[in-house]
MMTF fields as JSON, N, C-alpha, C and O atoms, coordinates in Angstrom:
{
  "mmtfVersion": "1.0.0",
  "mmtfProducer": "UNKNOWN",
  "numBonds": 195,
  "numAtoms": 196,
  "numGroups": 49,
  "numChains": 1,
  "numModels": 1,
  "chainsPerModel": [1],
  "groupsPerChain": [49],
  "chainIdList": ["A"],
  "bondAtomList": [4, 2, 8, 6, 12, 10, 16, 14, 20, 18, 24, 22, 28, 26, 32, 30, 36, 34, 40, 38, 44, 42, 48, 46, 52, 50, 56, 54, 60, 58, 64, 62, 68, 66, 72, 70, 76, 74, 80, 78, 84, 82, 88, 86, 92, 90, 96, 94, 100, 98, 104, 102, 108, 106, 112, 110, 116, 114, 120, 118, 124, 122, 128, 126, 132, 130, 136, 134, 140, 138, 144, 142, 148, 146, 152, 150, 156, 154, 160, 158, 164, 162, 168, 166, 172, 170, 176, 174, 180, 178, 184, 182, 188, 186, 192, 190],
  "bondOrderList": [1, 1, 1, 1, 1, 1, 1, 1, 1, 1, 1, 1, 1, 1, 1, 1, 1, 1, 1, 1, 1, 1, 1, 1, 1, 1, 1, 1, 1, 1, 1, 1, 1, 1, 1, 1, 1, 1, 1, 1, 1, 1, 1, 1, 1, 1, 1, 1],
  "groupList": [{"groupName": "MET", "atomNameList": ["N", "CA", "C", "O"], "elementList": ["N", "C", "C", "O"], "formalChargeList": [0, 0, 0, 0], "bondAtomList": [1, 0, 2, 1, 3, 2], "bondOrderList": [1, 1, 2], "singleLetterCode": "M", "chemCompType": "L-PEPTIDE LINKING"}, {"groupName": "ALA", "atomNameList": ["N", "CA", "C", "O"], "elementList": ["N", "C", "C", "O"], "formalChargeList": [0, 0, 0, 0], "bondAtomList": [1, 0, 2, 1, 3, 2], "bondOrderList": [1, 1, 2], "singleLetterCode": "A", "chemCompType": "L-PEPTIDE LINKING"}, {"groupName": "HIS", "atomNameList": ["N", "CA", "C", "O"], "elementList": ["N", "C", "C", "O"], "formalChargeList": [0, 0, 0, 0], "bondAtomList": [1, 0, 2, 1, 3, 2], "bondOrderList": [1, 1, 2], "singleLetterCode": "H", "chemCompType": "L-PEPTIDE LINKING"}, {"groupName": "ARG", "atomNameList": ["N", "CA", "C", "O"], "elementList": ["N", "C", "C", "O"], "formalChargeList": [0, 0, 0, 0], "bondAtomList": [1, 0, 2, 1, 3, 2], "bondOrderList": [1, 1, 2], "singleLetterCode": "R", "chemCompType": "L-PEPTIDE LINKING"}, {"groupName": "SER", "atomNameList": ["N", "CA", "C", "O"], "elementList": ["N", "C", "C", "O"], "formalChargeList": [0, 0, 0, 0], "bondAtomList": [1, 0, 2, 1, 3, 2], "bondOrderList": [1, 1, 2], "singleLetterCode": "S", "chemCompType": "L-PEPTIDE LINKING"}, {"groupName": "PRO", "atomNameList": ["N", "CA", "C", "O"], "elementList": ["N", "C", "C", "O"], "formalChargeList": [0, 0, 0, 0], "bondAtomList": [1, 0, 2, 1, 3, 2], "bondOrderList": [1, 1, 2], "singleLetterCode": "P", "chemCompType": "L-PEPTIDE LINKING"}, {"groupName": "GLU", "atomNameList": ["N", "CA", "C", "O"], "elementList": ["N", "C", "C", "O"], "formalChargeList": [0, 0, 0, 0], "bondAtomList": [1, 0, 2, 1, 3, 2], "bondOrderList": [1, 1, 2], "singleLetterCode": "E", "chemCompType": "L-PEPTIDE LINKING"}, {"groupName": "GLY", "atomNameList": ["N", "CA", "C", "O"], "elementList": ["N", "C", "C", "O"], "formalChargeList": [0, 0, 0, 0], "bondAtomList": [1, 0, 2, 1, 3, 2], "bondOrderList": [1, 1, 2], "singleLetterCode": "G", "chemCompType": "PEPTIDE LINKING"}, {"groupName": "CYS", "atomNameList": ["N", "CA", "C", "O"], "elementList": ["N", "C", "C", "O"], "formalChargeList": [0, 0, 0, 0], "bondAtomList": [1, 0, 2, 1, 3, 2], "bondOrderList": [1, 1, 2], "singleLetterCode": "C", "chemCompType": "L-PEPTIDE LINKING"}, {"groupName": "PHE", "atomNameList": ["N", "CA", "C", "O"], "elementList": ["N", "C", "C", "O"], "formalChargeList": [0, 0, 0, 0], "bondAtomList": [1, 0, 2, 1, 3, 2], "bondOrderList": [1, 1, 2], "singleLetterCode": "F", "chemCompType": "L-PEPTIDE LINKING"}, {"groupName": "LEU", "atomNameList": ["N", "CA", "C", "O"], "elementList": ["N", "C", "C", "O"], "formalChargeList": [0, 0, 0, 0], "bondAtomList": [1, 0, 2, 1, 3, 2], "bondOrderList": [1, 1, 2], "singleLetterCode": "L", "chemCompType": "L-PEPTIDE LINKING"}, {"groupName": "VAL", "atomNameList": ["N", "CA", "C", "O"], "elementList": ["N", "C", "C", "O"], "formalChargeList": [0, 0, 0, 0], "bondAtomList": [1, 0, 2, 1, 3, 2], "bondOrderList": [1, 1, 2], "singleLetterCode": "V", "chemCompType": "L-PEPTIDE LINKING"}, {"groupName": "TRP", "atomNameList": ["N", "CA", "C", "O"], "elementList": ["N", "C", "C", "O"], "formalChargeList": [0, 0, 0, 0], "bondAtomList": [1, 0, 2, 1, 3, 2], "bondOrderList": [1, 1, 2], "singleLetterCode": "W", "chemCompType": "L-PEPTIDE LINKING"}],
  "groupTypeList": [0, 1, 2, 3, 4, 2, 3, 2, 3, 5, 6, 7, 5, 8, 2, 9, 4, 10, 0, 4, 10, 4, 1, 1, 3, 3, 10, 10, 10, 11, 1, 1, 5, 10, 1, 10, 10, 12, 10, 1, 11, 11, 12, 11, 10, 7, 7, 1, 7],
  "groupIdList": [1, 2, 3, 4, 5, 6, 7, 8, 9, 10, 11, 12, 13, 14, 15, 16, 17, 18, 19, 20, 21, 22, 23, 24, 25, 26, 27, 28, 29, 30, 31, 32, 33, 34, 35, 36, 37, 38, 39, 40, 41, 42, 43, 44, 45, 46, 47, 48, 49],
  "secStructList": [7, 7, 7, 7, 7, 7, 7, 7, 7, 6, 6, 1, 6, 6, 7, 2, 2, 2, 2, 2, 2, 2, 2, 2, 2, 2, 2, 2, 2, 2, 2, 2, 2, 2, 2, 2, 2, 2, 2, 2, 2, 2, 2, 2, 2, 2, 2, 2, 7],
  "xCoordList": [116.275, 115.927, 116.742, 117.944, 116.064, 116.778, 117.06, 118.102, 116.104, 116.274, 116.483, 115.557, 117.716, 118.012, 118.193, 118.981, 117.466, 117.609, 118.907, 119.244, 119.612, 120.853, 120.729, 120.183, 121.249, 121.166, 122.528, 123.559, 122.508, 123.754, 123.916, 122.958, 125.114, 125.373, 125.429, 126.024, 124.833, 124.865, 126.284, 126.528, 127.22, 128.598, 129.41, 130.581, 128.79, 129.485, 129.635, 129.098, 130.353, 130.626, 129.413, 129.442, 128.341, 127.179, 126.147, 125.11, 126.404, 125.436, 125.397, 126.39, 124.239, 124.184, 124.323, 124.91, 123.8, 123.854, 125.296, 125.622, 126.15, 127.557, 128.297, 129.256, 127.852, 128.572, 127.996, 128.549, 126.894, 126.175, 127.025, 126.976, 127.796, 128.578, 129.661, 129.796, 130.433, 131.496, 130.929, 131.526, 129.777, 129.151, 128.687, 128.855, 128.11, 127.679, 128.885, 128.824, 129.985, 131.19, 131.762, 132.166, 131.797, 132.286, 131.365, 131.829, 130.052, 129.098, 129.294, 129.216, 129.548, 129.783, 131.08, 131.132, 132.124, 133.398, 133.272, 133.984, 132.368, 132.145, 131.209, 131.435, 130.163, 129.136, 129.613, 129.197, 130.467, 130.893, 131.65, 131.291, 132.676, 133.334, 132.404, 132.495, 131.499, 130.544, 129.604, 129.272, 129.173, 128.294, 129.028, 128.454, 130.286, 131.069, 131.259, 131.155, 131.537, 131.689, 130.385, 130.392, 129.263, 127.962, 127.659, 127.147, 127.965, 127.75, 128.636, 128.204, 129.869, 130.765, 130.231, 130.285, 129.718, 129.149, 127.924, 127.769, 127.054, 125.865, 126.25, 125.625, 127.28, 127.733, 128.304, 128.033, 129.098, 129.676, 128.585, 128.585, 127.652, 126.57, 125.654, 125.167, 125.433, 124.591, 125.282, 124.626, 126.604, 127.348, 127.467, 127.494, 127.539, 127.679, 126.34, 126.304, 125.233, 123.938, 123.373, 122.273],
  "yCoordList": [135.508, 134.526, 134.796, 134.539, 135.309, 135.635, 134.379, 134.257, 133.449, 132.246, 131.054, 130.605, 130.553, 129.364, 128.175, 128.22, 127.128, 125.939, 125.224, 125.071, 124.801, 124.063, 122.679, 122.502, 121.699, 120.323, 119.853, 120.099, 119.177, 118.611, 117.192, 116.42, 116.86, 115.481, 114.586, 114.974, 113.414, 112.522, 112.154, 111.884, 112.138, 111.792, 113.012, 112.892, 114.179, 115.411, 115.614, 114.831, 116.647, 116.889, 117.413, 117.475, 117.792, 118.36, 117.301, 117.631, 116.045, 115.004, 114.75, 114.325, 115.014, 115.052, 113.668, 113.534, 112.643, 111.318, 110.817, 110.083, 111.208, 110.832, 111.691, 111.236, 112.939, 113.872, 113.931, 114.616, 113.226, 113.424, 113.04, 113.722, 111.969, 111.515, 112.528, 112.936, 112.932, 113.889, 115.247, 115.973, 115.609, 116.888, 116.872, 117.864, 115.769, 115.667, 115.712, 116.309, 115.077, 115.085, 116.489, 116.92, 117.225, 118.601, 119.477, 120.339, 119.256, 120.039, 119.778, 120.704, 118.528, 118.199, 118.842, 119.356, 118.815, 119.423, 120.928, 121.523, 121.548, 122.989, 123.273, 124.213, 122.467, 122.744, 122.433, 123.105, 121.438, 121.06, 122.186, 122.503, 122.809, 123.931, 125.114, 125.792, 125.367, 126.462, 126.165, 127.067, 124.922, 124.548, 124.687, 125.16, 124.277, 124.43, 125.899, 126.279, 126.722, 128.156, 128.761, 129.578, 128.355, 128.867, 128.434, 129.229, 127.194, 126.724, 127.481, 127.78, 127.797, 128.564, 129.971, 130.484, 130.595, 131.941, 131.926, 132.801, 130.933, 130.83, 130.594, 131.138, 129.78, 129.487, 130.732, 130.992, 131.501, 132.735, 133.744, 134.36, 133.923, 134.887, 134.424, 135.24, 133.142, 132.62, 132.76, 133.037, 132.567, 132.716, 134.175, 134.479, 135.089, 136.511, 137.109, 138.104, 136.502, 137.081, 136.778, 137.222],
  "zCoordList": [62.678, 63.709, 64.985, 65.043, 65.975, 67.21, 68.029, 68.673, 67.989, 68.801, 67.869, 67.194, 67.845, 67.041, 67.97, 68.915, 67.692, 68.526, 68.163, 66.989, 69.174, 68.931, 69.538, 70.627, 68.806, 69.258, 69.758, 69.131, 70.893, 71.42, 70.891, 70.857, 70.485, 70.078, 71.311, 72.317, 71.261, 72.434, 72.849, 74.025, 71.91, 72.246, 72.661, 73.021, 72.61, 72.937, 74.44, 75.224, 74.85, 76.266, 77.032, 78.261, 76.317, 76.977, 77.34, 77.915, 77.021, 77.314, 78.813, 79.403, 79.433, 80.889, 81.51, 82.584, 80.862, 81.464, 81.584, 82.517, 80.653, 80.742, 81.755, 82.378, 81.924, 82.783, 84.194, 85.055, 84.446, 85.701, 86.915, 87.939, 86.815, 87.962, 88.305, 89.458, 87.299, 87.566, 87.927, 88.721, 87.353, 87.693, 89.143, 89.852, 89.594, 90.984, 91.916, 92.991, 91.498, 92.328, 92.433, 93.513, 91.282, 91.321, 92.156, 92.902, 92.03, 92.812, 94.301, 95.107, 94.671, 96.071, 96.563, 97.68, 95.734, 96.122, 96.295, 97.104, 95.538, 95.679, 96.851, 97.612, 96.998, 98.003, 99.422, 100.366, 99.592, 100.939, 101.655, 102.789, 101.058, 101.745, 101.968, 102.992, 101.003, 101.18, 102.341, 103.11, 102.478, 103.585, 104.921, 105.901, 104.956, 106.182, 106.532, 107.699, 105.534, 105.759, 106.271, 107.192, 105.667, 106.099, 107.536, 108.324, 107.879, 109.245, 110.226, 111.339, 109.833, 110.701, 110.926, 112.044, 109.878, 110.0, 110.907, 111.759, 110.725, 111.556, 113.018, 113.928, 113.231, 114.592, 115.267, 116.439, 114.515, 115.045, 115.344, 116.41, 114.413, 114.626, 115.771, 116.553, 115.855, 116.931, 118.299, 119.303, 118.329, 119.584, 120.003, 121.196, 119.016, 119.327, 119.75, 120.474, 119.298, 119.554, 120.922, 121.248]
}
């Protein structure tokens, strides 16, 4: 059997409804500096062009 289905326990760490708030917060903490960096790059390239 190459593909075995695995079940997550609802009380386990993989339960998305319990982790959604902290996951969104971590995603925001990661995405915000990346967005600022991307805006800085676009601004520099736009000013140089």
